[in-house]
C-alpha positions in Angstrom: 13.2 -33.9 -8.2 12.6 -33.6 -12.0 9.6 -31.8 -13.3 7.1 -33.9 -15.3 5.2 -31.8 -17.8 2.6 -34.5 -18.5 2.0 -35.1 -14.8 1.6 -31.3 -14.2 -0.9 -31.0 -17.1 -2.9 -34.0 -15.8 -3.0 -32.8 -12.2 -4.2 -29.3 -13.3 -7.0 -30.5 -15.5 -9.0 -32.7 -13.1 -12.4 -31.0 -13.3 -14.6 -32.3 -16.1 -15.9 -28.8 -16.9 -12.3 -27.5 -17.2 -11.5 -30.4 -19.6 -14.6 -29.7 -21.6 -13.7 -26.0 -21.9 -10.2 -26.9 -23.0 -11.5 -29.3 -25.6 -13.8 -26.6 -27.0 -11.1 -23.9 -26.8 -8.2 -25.9 -28.3 -9.5 -25.7 -31.9 -10.2 -22.0 -31.5 -6.7 -21.5 -30.2 -5.1 -23.5 -33.1 -7.1 -21.8 -35.8 -6.5 -18.4 -34.2 -2.8 -18.9 -34.2 -2.8 -20.3 -37.7 -4.8 -17.2 -38.9 -2.5 -14.8 -37.2 0.7 -16.4 -38.4 -0.8 -16.9 -41.9 -1.6 -13.2 -42.1 1.9 -12.1 -41.2 3.5 -14.6 -43.5 1.2 -13.6 -46.3 0.5 -17.2 -47.2 -3.2 -16.9 -46.9 -6.1 -14.4 -47.0 -6.9 -14.9 -43.3 -8.2 -11.9 -41.6 -5.9 -10.8 -38.7 -8.8 -9.6 -36.6 -10.7 -12.9 -36.9 -7.5 -14.8 -35.8 -7.1 -12.5 -32.8 -10.8 -12.9 -31.8 -10.6 -16.7 -32.1 -7.4 -16.8 -30.0 -8.9 -14.5 -27.4 -12.0 -16.6 -27.1 -9.8 -19.7 -26.6 -7.8 -18.0 -23.9 -11.0 -16.9 -22.2 -12.3 -20.5 -22.2 -9.0 -21.7 -20.7 -9.1 -19.0 -18.0 -12.7 -19.8 -17.2 -11.9 -23.5 -16.8 -8.9 -22.8 -14.5 -11.0 -20.4 -12.5 -13.7 -23.1 -12.0 -11.0 -25.5 -10.9 -9.4 -22.8 -8.7 -6.0 -23.1 -10.1 -5.3 -20.0 -12.3 -1.6 -20.4 -11.6 -1.7 -23.6 -13.6 -1.8 -21.8 -17.0 0.3 -23.2 -19.8 2.9 -20.4 -19.7 3.5 -20.9 -16.0 3.8 -24.7 -16.4 6.2 -24.2 -19.4 8.4 -21.7 -17.5 8.6 -24.2 -14.6 9.5 -27.0 -17.0 12.2 -25.1 -18.8 13.5 -23.7 -15.6 14.0 -27.2 -14.2 15.6 -28.3 -17.5 18.0 -25.4 -17.3 18.8 -26.1 -13.6 19.5 -29.7 -14.4 21.7 -28.7 -17.3 23.7 -26.3 -15.1 24.2 -28.9 -12.5 25.3 -31.5 -15.0 27.7 -29.3 -16.8 28.7 -27.1 -13.9 27.8 -23.9 -15.8 27.9 -21.0 -13.5 27.1 -17.4 -14.5 30.2 -15.3 -14.9 30.6 -12.5 -12.5 31.1 -9.2 -14.2 33.7 -6.9 -12.6 32.3 -3.8 -11.0 32.9 -0.5 -12.7 35.1 1.8 -10.8 33.5 5.2 -9.9 35.0 8.2 -11.6 
């Protein structure tokens, strides 16, 4: 059965409080990541600590929302790992890619 990313996201964000916390946290997350990346690329005068704080606040809001909904295992990274895992499995089945077996080393 193929994994649907959109269906997984919709089914793990049913509680209105969780959705509200995600709507509040998303801009913090985006601005935090932009500030962190901008700092390391040297393209802007963004403060690294401010970016880390914004990003941390966003993650805290996301975790709080999932805690209220009682589905902490539905965090984005876990959903993405499941999604890419299913894509890799489908690719392996379609192209019959099997990991090669390495020969064992002989004891000396």
